[in-house]
KOLDODREN-183169 format. One record per residue: residue in one letter; x, y, z of N, C-alpha, C, O in turn. Coordinates in steps of 0.001 Angstrom, whole numbers, padded with zeros to 6 digits, always signed. Atoms other than C-alpha are relative to their C-alpha. Example, Ala and Ser with C-alpha at 12.3 -4.5 7.8 and 13.67 -1.06 7.14 Angstrom:
! KOLDODREN-183169
<resn=A	n.x=+000890	n.y=-001190	n.z=+000000	ca.x=+012300	ca.y=-004500	ca.z=+007800	c.x=+000900	c.y=+001200	c.z=+000000	o.x=+001936	o.y=+001181	o.z=+000665> .
<resn=S	n.x=-000820	n.y=-001190	n.z=-000060	ca.x=+013670	ca.y=-001060	ca.z=+007140	c.x=-000770	c.y=+001090	c.z=+000730	o.x=-000261	o.y=+002198	o.z=+000899> .
//
This chain:
! KOLDODREN-183169
<resn=M	n.x=+000084	n.y=+001277	n.z=+000405	ca.x=-002468	ca.y=+014524	ca.z=+013133	c.x=+001561	c.y=-000561	c.z=-000234	o.x=+001775	o.y=-001771	o.z=-000158> .
<resn=K	n.x=-001375	n.y=+000266	n.z=+000438	ca.x=+001314	ca.y=+014439	ca.z=+012235	c.x=+000455	c.y=-000608	c.z=+001405	o.x=+001064	o.y=-001678	o.z=+001423> .
<resn=G	n.x=-000566	n.y=+000707	n.z=-001201	ca.x=+002089	ca.y=+013688	ca.z=+015804	c.x=-000473	c.y=-001150	c.z=+000681	o.x=+000087	o.y=-001591	o.z=+001684> .
<resn=N	n.x=+000399	n.y=+001365	n.z=-000392	ca.x=-000078	ca.y=+010531	ca.z=+016225	c.x=+000465	c.y=-000963	c.z=-001198	o.x=+000316	o.y=-002159	o.z=-000946> .
<resn=Y	n.x=-000428	n.y=+000990	n.z=+000976	ca.x=+001287	ca.y=+008852	ca.z=+012942	c.x=+001282	c.y=-000645	c.z=+000321	o.x=+002257	o.y=+000055	o.z=+000595> .
<resn=N	n.x=-001032	n.y=+000678	n.z=-000194	ca.x=+003670	ca.y=+006295	ca.z=+013444	c.x=+000421	c.y=-001193	c.z=-001035	o.x=-000024	o.y=-002329	o.z=-001199> .
<resn=P	n.x=-000043	n.y=+001108	n.z=+001138	ca.x=+005276	ca.y=+004801	ca.z=+010584	c.x=+000431	c.y=-001487	c.z=+000007	o.x=+000336	o.y=-002258	o.z=-000948> .
<resn=N	n.x=-000221	n.y=+001481	n.z=-000477	ca.x=+006396	ca.y=+001566	ca.z=+012248	c.x=-001366	c.y=-000644	c.z=+000091	o.x=-001711	o.y=-001693	o.z=-000453> .
<resn=I	n.x=+001610	n.y=+000832	n.z=-000136	ca.x=+002820	ca.y=+000747	ca.z=+013116	c.x=-000684	c.y=+000059	c.z=-001461	o.x=-001416	o.y=-000910	o.z=-001666> .
<resn=H	n.x=+000412	n.y=+000064	n.z=+001217	ca.x=+001798	ca.y=+001577	ca.z=+009487	c.x=+000606	c.y=-000799	c.z=-000705	o.x=-000113	o.y=-001361	o.z=-001531> .
<resn=A	n.x=-000602	n.y=+001034	n.z=+000545	ca.x=+004361	ca.y=-000615	ca.z=+008230	c.x=-000099	c.y=-001372	c.z=+000308	o.x=+000183	o.y=-002262	o.z=-000495> .
<resn=T	n.x=+000213	n.y=+001183	n.z=-000391	ca.x=+003551	ca.y=-003400	ca.z=+010370	c.x=-001399	c.y=-000574	c.z=-000303	o.x=-001597	o.y=-001786	o.z=-000381> .
<resn=L	n.x=+001226	n.y=+000382	n.z=+000403	ca.x=-000088	ca.y=-003371	ca.z=+009487	c.x=+000041	c.y=-000103	c.z=-001498	o.x=-000800	o.y=-000831	o.z=-002025> .
<resn=L	n.x=-000089	n.y=+000257	n.z=+001398	ca.x=+000862	ca.y=-003133	ca.z=+005879	c.x=+000372	c.y=-001461	c.z=-000373	o.x=-000162	o.y=-002183	o.z=-001215> .
<resn=A	n.x=-000495	n.y=+001440	n.z=+000088	ca.x=+002877	ca.y=-006324	ca.z=+006331	c.x=-000980	c.y=-000995	c.z=+000138	o.x=-001189	o.y=-001953	o.z=-000606> .
<resn=A	n.x=+001037	n.y=+001046	n.z=-000496	ca.x=+000176	ca.y=-007977	ca.z=+008182	c.x=-000876	c.y=-000339	c.z=-001412	o.x=-001053	o.y=-001498	o.z=-001787> .
<resn=V	n.x=+001052	n.y=+000158	n.z=+000920	ca.x=-002251	ca.y=-007342	ca.z=+005153	c.x=+000800	c.y=-000835	c.z=-001181	o.x=+000313	o.y=-001735	o.z=-001866> .
<resn=G	n.x=-000728	n.y=+000877	n.z=+001417	ca.x=+000371	ca.y=-008635	ca.z=+002496	c.x=+000186	c.y=-001172	c.z=+000503	o.x=+000018	o.y=-002045	o.z=-000349> .
<resn=A	n.x=-000119	n.y=+001524	n.z=-000623	ca.x=+000948	ca.y=-011720	ca.z=+004627	c.x=-001518	c.y=-000821	c.z=+000063	o.x=-001664	o.y=-002043	o.z=+000073> .
<resn=Y	n.x=+001214	n.y=+000811	n.z=-000011	ca.x=-002877	ca.y=-012295	ca.z=+004740	c.x=-000302	c.y=-000398	c.z=-001718	o.x=-000635	o.y=-001502	o.z=-002148> .
<resn=L	n.x=+000120	n.y=+000079	n.z=+001578	ca.x=-003105	ca.y=-011711	ca.z=+000775	c.x=+000673	c.y=-001312	c.z=-000389	o.x=-000017	o.y=-002223	o.z=-000848> .
<resn=L	n.x=-001062	n.y=+001077	n.z=+000178	ca.x=-000060	ca.y=-014237	ca.z=+000369	c.x=-000660	c.y=-001284	c.z=+000688	o.x=-000275	o.y=-002334	o.z=+000174> .
<resn=Y	n.x=+000528	n.y=+000936	n.z=-000615	ca.x=-002147	ca.y=-016600	ca.z=+002710	c.x=-001122	c.y=-000555	c.z=-000860	o.x=-001180	o.y=-001766	o.z=-001074> .
<resn=L	n.x=+000881	n.y=+000163	n.z=+000745	ca.x=-005148	ca.y=-016371	ca.z=+000546	c.x=+000232	c.y=-000615	c.z=-001362	o.x=-000551	o.y=-001429	o.z=-001851> .
<resn=A	n.x=-000505	n.y=+000455	n.z=+001259	ca.x=-003233	ca.y=-016994	ca.z=-002710	c.x=+000314	c.y=-001439	c.z=+000364	o.x=-000031	o.y=-002347	o.z=-000392> .
<resn=W	n.x=-000671	n.y=+001431	n.z=-000355	ca.x=-001709	ca.y=-020061	ca.z=-001038	c.x=-001200	c.y=-000954	c.z=+000298	o.x=-001150	o.y=-002111	o.z=-000121> .
<resn=T	n.x=+001305	n.y=+000771	n.z=-000055	ca.x=-005176	ca.y=-021386	ca.z=-000050	c.x=-000534	c.y=-000268	c.z=-001017	o.x=-000693	o.y=-001470	o.z=-001227> .
<resn=L	n.x=+000608	n.y=-000006	n.z=+001326	ca.x=-006755	ca.y=-020783	ca.z=-003316	c.x=+000984	c.y=-000990	c.z=-000877	o.x=+000426	o.y=-001808	o.z=-001608> .
<resn=L	n.x=-000917	n.y=+000795	n.z=+000853	ca.x=-003542	ca.y=-022533	ca.z=-005010	c.x=-000307	c.y=-001375	c.z=+000474	o.x=-000552	o.y=-002148	o.z=-000451> .
<resn=D	n.x=-000145	n.y=+001102	n.z=-000928	ca.x=-003758	ca.y=-025531	ca.z=-002396	c.x=-001495	c.y=-000710	c.z=-000594	o.x=-001647	o.y=-001837	o.z=-001066> .
<resn=K	n.x=+001566	n.y=+000780	n.z=+000339	ca.x=-007820	ca.y=-025957	ca.z=-003127	c.x=+000072	c.y=-000413	c.z=-001452	o.x=-000457	o.y=-001451	o.z=-001852> .
<resn=Y	n.x=+000050	n.y=+000283	n.z=+001595	ca.x=-007040	ca.y=-025704	ca.z=-007065	c.x=+001067	c.y=-001355	c.z=-000200	o.x=+000795	o.y=-002046	o.z=-001181> .
<resn=R	n.x=-000695	n.y=+001234	n.z=+000064	ca.x=-004362	ca.y=-028639	ca.z=-006687	c.x=-000573	c.y=-001108	c.z=+000358	o.x=-000372	o.y=-002154	o.z=-000259> .
<resn=S	n.x=+000886	n.y=+000899	n.z=-000513	ca.x=-006723	ca.y=-030554	ca.z=-004624	c.x=-001320	c.y=-000434	c.z=-000862	o.x=-001844	o.y=-001547	o.z=-000911> .
<resn=G	n.x=+001093	n.y=+000455	n.z=+000762	ca.x=-009426	ca.y=-030530	ca.z=-006752	c.x=-001281	c.y=+000611	c.z=+000757	o.x=-002322	o.y=+000569	o.z=+000100> .
<resn=A	n.x=+000885	n.y=-000446	n.z=-001053	ca.x=-011655	ca.y=-028996	ca.z=-003848	c.x=-000801	c.y=+001250	c.z=-000697	o.x=-001998	o.y=+001430	o.z=-000472> .
<resn=N	n.x=+000753	n.y=-001387	n.z=+000412	ca.x=-012535	ca.y=-025616	ca.z=-005717	c.x=-000606	c.y=-000375	c.z=-001237	o.x=-000149	o.y=-001033	o.z=-002171> .
<resn=E	n.x=+000833	n.y=+000075	n.z=+001196	ca.x=-015190	ca.y=-025478	ca.z=-007969	c.x=+000280	c.y=+001187	c.z=-000944	o.x=-000464	o.y=+001098	o.z=-001920> .
<resn=M	n.x=-000330	n.y=-001018	n.z=+000822	ca.x=-013939	ca.y=-022412	ca.z=-009784	c.x=+000503	c.y=-000379	c.z=-001300	o.x=+001252	o.y=-001350	o.z=-001407> .
<resn=D	n.x=-000702	n.y=+000007	n.z=+001334	ca.x=-013061	ca.y=-022161	ca.z=-013341	c.x=+001560	c.y=-000050	c.z=+000191	o.x=+002096	o.y=+000842	o.z=+000849> .
<resn=P	n.x=-001613	n.y=+000001	n.z=-000054	ca.x=-009207	ca.y=-023137	ca.z=-013603	c.x=+000515	c.y=+001418	c.z=-000379	o.x=+001318	o.y=+001912	o.z=+000412> .
<resn=F	n.x=-000566	n.y=-001160	n.z=+000487	ca.x=-008463	ca.y=-019853	ca.z=-015537	c.x=-000274	c.y=+000945	c.z=+001336	o.x=+000681	o.y=+001450	o.z=+001928> .
<resn=W	n.x=+000223	n.y=-000967	n.z=-001148	ca.x=-010167	ca.y=-017759	ca.z=-012668	c.x=+000733	c.y=-000043	c.z=+001233	o.x=+001285	o.y=+000908	o.z=+001785> .
<resn=N	n.x=-000742	n.y=+000129	n.z=-001067	ca.x=-008755	ca.y=-019501	ca.z=-009869	c.x=+001512	c.y=+000340	c.z=-000215	o.x=+002025	o.y=+001156	o.z=+000550> .
<resn=I	n.x=-001168	n.y=-000542	n.z=+000162	ca.x=-005366	ca.y=-019164	ca.z=-011187	c.x=+000402	c.y=+001584	c.z=-000068	o.x=+001399	o.y=+002166	o.z=+000362> .
<resn=A	n.x=+000043	n.y=-001566	n.z=+000182	ca.x=-005965	ca.y=-015613	ca.z=-012024	c.x=+000056	c.y=+000501	c.z=+001502	o.x=+000984	o.y=+001199	o.z=+001910> .
<resn=A	n.x=+000180	n.y=-000452	n.z=-001349	ca.x=-007117	ca.y=-015054	ca.z=-008405	c.x=+001214	c.y=-000038	c.z=+000693	o.x=+001553	o.y=+000954	o.z=+001337> .
<resn=V	n.x=-001083	n.y=+000295	n.z=-000761	ca.x=-003860	ca.y=-016748	ca.z=-007001	c.x=+001045	c.y=+000973	c.z=-000425	o.x=+001731	o.y=+001463	o.z=+000472> .
<resn=I	n.x=-000825	n.y=-001095	n.z=+000669	ca.x=-001766	ca.y=-014326	ca.z=-009325	c.x=-000226	c.y=+001331	c.z=+000688	o.x=+000655	o.y=+001991	o.z=+001240> .
<resn=V	n.x=+000170	n.y=-001447	n.z=-000430	ca.x=-003501	ca.y=-011215	ca.z=-008306	c.x=+000306	c.y=-000212	c.z=+001687	o.x=+001269	o.y=+000383	o.z=+002172> .
<resn=F	n.x=-000305	n.y=+000088	n.z=-001477	ca.x=-003561	ca.y=-012193	ca.z=-004472	c.x=+001691	c.y=-000093	c.z=+000523	o.x=+002130	o.y=+000463	o.z=+001530> .
<resn=A	n.x=-001448	n.y=+000161	n.z=-000036	ca.x=+000271	ca.y=-013186	ca.z=-004751	c.x=+000769	c.y=+001487	c.z=-000233	o.x=+001707	o.y=+001967	o.z=+000403> .
<resn=L	n.x=-000993	n.y=-001194	n.z=+000344	ca.x=+001336	ca.y=-009993	ca.z=-006397	c.x=-000570	c.y=+001246	c.z=+001067	o.x=+000209	o.y=+002122	o.z=+001441> .
<resn=G	n.x=+000608	n.y=-001020	n.z=-000968	ca.x=-000899	ca.y=-007745	ca.z=-004038	c.x=+000487	c.y=-000412	c.z=+001252	o.x=+000570	o.y=+000495	o.z=+002081> .
<resn=G	n.x=-000571	n.y=+000056	n.z=-001352	ca.x=+000528	ca.y=-009415	ca.z=-001046	c.x=+001527	c.y=+000264	c.z=-000038	o.x=+002140	o.y=+000803	o.z=+000883> .
<resn=L	n.x=-001668	n.y=-000388	n.z=+000164	ca.x=+004311	ca.y=-009228	ca.z=-002485	c.x=-000032	c.y=+001526	c.z=+000170	o.x=+000687	o.y=+002025	o.z=+001036> .
<resn=G	n.x=+000029	n.y=-001449	n.z=+000290	ca.x=+003473	ca.y=-005484	ca.z=-003365	c.x=-000189	c.y=+000753	c.z=+001312	o.x=+000472	o.y=+001741	o.z=+001629> .
<resn=T	n.x=+000401	n.y=-000394	n.z=-001293	ca.x=+001996	ca.y=-004849	ca.z=-000085	c.x=+001292	c.y=+000135	c.z=+000855	o.x=+001759	o.y=+001127	o.z=+001414> .
<resn=I	n.x=-001272	n.y=+000204	n.z=-001098	ca.x=+005004	ca.y=-006207	ca.z=+001808	c.x=+000890	c.y=+000893	c.z=-000473	o.x=+001295	o.y=+001703	o.z=+000361> .
<resn=W	n.x=-001096	n.y=-000938	n.z=+000607	ca.x=+007420	ca.y=-004288	ca.z=-000384	c.x=-000139	c.y=+001227	c.z=+000213	o.x=+000888	o.y=+001875	o.z=+000414> .
<resn=Y	n.x=+000490	n.y=-001347	n.z=-000380	ca.x=+005489	ca.y=-001032	ca.z=+000228	c.x=+000347	c.y=+000295	c.z=+001469	o.x=+000934	o.y=+001277	o.z=+001922> .
<resn=A	n.x=-000393	n.y=-000139	n.z=-001587	ca.x=+005697	ca.y=-001748	ca.z=+003972	c.x=+001327	c.y=+000282	c.z=+000264	o.x=+001635	o.y=+001174	o.z=+001054> .
<resn=W	n.x=-001508	n.y=+000185	n.z=-000197	ca.x=+009394	ca.y=-002361	ca.z=+003816	c.x=+000585	c.y=+001435	c.z=-000550	o.x=+001484	o.y=+002005	o.z=+000067> .
<resn=T	n.x=-000376	n.y=-001468	n.z=+000242	ca.x=+009826	ca.y=+001047	ca.z=+001908	c.x=-000479	c.y=+000987	c.z=+000992	o.x=+000245	o.y=+001955	o.z=+001223> .
<resn=V	n.x=+000367	n.y=-000794	n.z=-000985	ca.x=+007846	ca.y=+002702	ca.z=+004502	c.x=+000813	c.y=+000075	c.z=+000980	o.x=+001162	o.y=+001168	o.z=+001426> .
<resn=Y	n.x=-000810	n.y=+000175	n.z=-001263	ca.x=+009948	ca.y=+001323	ca.z=+007289	c.x=+001249	c.y=+000371	c.z=-000408	o.x=+001890	o.y=+000839	o.z=+000533> .
<resn=R	n.x=-001307	n.y=-000425	n.z=+000293	ca.x=+013151	ca.y=+002094	ca.z=+005473	c.x=-000084	c.y=+001634	c.z=+000131	o.x=+000751	o.y=+002297	o.z=+000746> .
<resn=K	n.x=+000165	n.y=-001242	n.z=+000367	ca.x=+011968	ca.y=+005413	ca.z=+004683	c.x=+000167	c.y=+000683	c.z=+001752	o.x=+000983	o.y=+001575	o.z=+001982> .
<resn=S	n.x=-000067	n.y=-000786	n.z=-001242	ca.x=+011277	ca.y=+006280	ca.z=+008808	c.x=+001339	c.y=-000412	c.z=+000655	o.x=+001840	o.y=+000349	o.z=+001483> .
<resn=R	n.x=-001524	n.y=+000218	n.z=-000676	ca.x=+014701	ca.y=+004568	ca.z=+009837	c.x=+000696	c.y=+001096	c.z=-000635	o.x=+001029	o.y=+002025	o.z=+000100> .
<resn=R	n.x=-000642	n.y=-001112	n.z=+000576	ca.x=+016349	ca.y=+006847	ca.z=+007271	c.x=-000263	c.y=+001465	c.z=+000718	o.x=+000663	o.y=+002181	o.z=+001099> .
<resn=E	n.x=+000469	n.y=-001447	n.z=-000837	ca.x=+014419	ca.y=+010053	ca.z=+008936	c.x=+000509	c.y=-000112	c.z=+001321	o.x=+001143	o.y=+000829	o.z=+001798> .
<resn=E	n.x=-000609	n.y=+000098	n.z=-001353	ca.x=+015330	ca.y=+008783	ca.z=+012270	c.x=+001508	c.y=+000362	c.z=-000038	o.x=+001926	o.y=+001308	o.z=+000630> .
<resn=K	n.x=-001352	n.y=-000097	n.z=+000057	ca.x=+019028	ca.y=+008473	ca.z=+011374	c.x=+000588	c.y=+001338	c.z=-000114	o.x=+001551	o.y=+001761	o.z=+000526> .
<resn=E	n.x=-000488	n.y=-001232	n.z=+000250	ca.x=+019163	ca.y=+011888	ca.z=+009797	c.x=-000290	c.y=+001011	c.z=+001005	o.x=+000457	o.y=+001964	o.z=+001228> .
<resn=K	n.x=+000164	n.y=-000849	n.z=-001382	ca.x=+017345	ca.y=+013470	ca.z=+012933	c.x=+000961	c.y=-000166	c.z=+000752	o.x=+001541	o.y=+000855	o.z=+001124> .
<resn=D	n.x=-001047	n.y=+000229	n.z=-001188	ca.x=+019789	ca.y=+011906	ca.z=+015294	c.x=+001267	c.y=+000527	c.z=-000458	o.x=+001941	o.y=+001097	o.z=+000399> .
<resn=A	n.x=-001199	n.y=-000721	n.z=+000582	ca.x=+022694	ca.y=+013085	ca.z=+013137	c.x=-000087	c.y=+001259	c.z=+000266	o.x=+000850	o.y=+001685	o.z=+000941> .
<resn=G	n.x=+000380	n.y=-001288	n.z=-000123	ca.x=+021359	ca.y=+016449	ca.z=+013206	c.x=-000049	c.y=+000568	c.z=+001480	o.x=+000081	o.y=+001758	o.z=+001767> .
<resn=N	n.x=+000239	n.y=-000578	n.z=-001371	ca.x=+020887	ca.y=+016682	ca.z=+016842	c.x=+001465	c.y=-000341	c.z=+000950	o.x=+001622	o.y=+000019	o.z=+002116> .
<resn=N	n.x=-001211	n.y=+000668	n.z=-000502	ca.x=+024333	ca.y=+015071	ca.z=+017657	c.x=+000933	c.y=+001451	c.z=+000092	o.x=+001148	o.y=+002114	o.z=-000922> .
<resn=D	n.x=-000825	n.y=-001035	n.z=-000029	ca.x=+026595	ca.y=+017940	ca.z=+019085	c.x=+001434	c.y=-000310	c.z=-000443	o.x=+002123	o.y=+000565	o.z=-000966> .
<resn=E	n.x=-001361	n.y=+000293	n.z=+000428	ca.x=+029858	ca.y=+016041	ca.z=+018433	c.x=+000116	c.y=+000073	c.z=-001519	o.x=+001282	o.y=+000305	o.z=-001836> .
<resn=N	n.x=-000137	n.y=+000088	n.z=+001384	ca.x=+029470	ca.y=+015931	ca.z=+014711	c.x=-000051	c.y=+001649	c.z=-000654	o.x=-001131	o.y=+002223	o.z=-000510> .
<resn=P	n.x=-000069	n.y=-001238	n.z=+000435	ca.x=+030290	ca.y=+019369	ca.z=+013116	c.x=-001006	c.y=+000045	c.z=-001272	o.x=-001159	o.y=+001091	o.z=-001903> .
//
């Protein structure tokens, strides 16, 4: 399984999920502001906050996965370089 895992694809998919959650939050907020949503205002704002925080948290986690994979690649490349003692 380790050979099939690509952290860049993992990070990209996580970022896409985070962007979709932010889109849902923006859509709910827009419906709330226009009055088109029939939800109770408290639950609507609560859903907006949950989706926004979930989206930002997912994007942050995707960024940390990407940074970790880049750091591991740099360390691996530095270890394979014969010019550096």
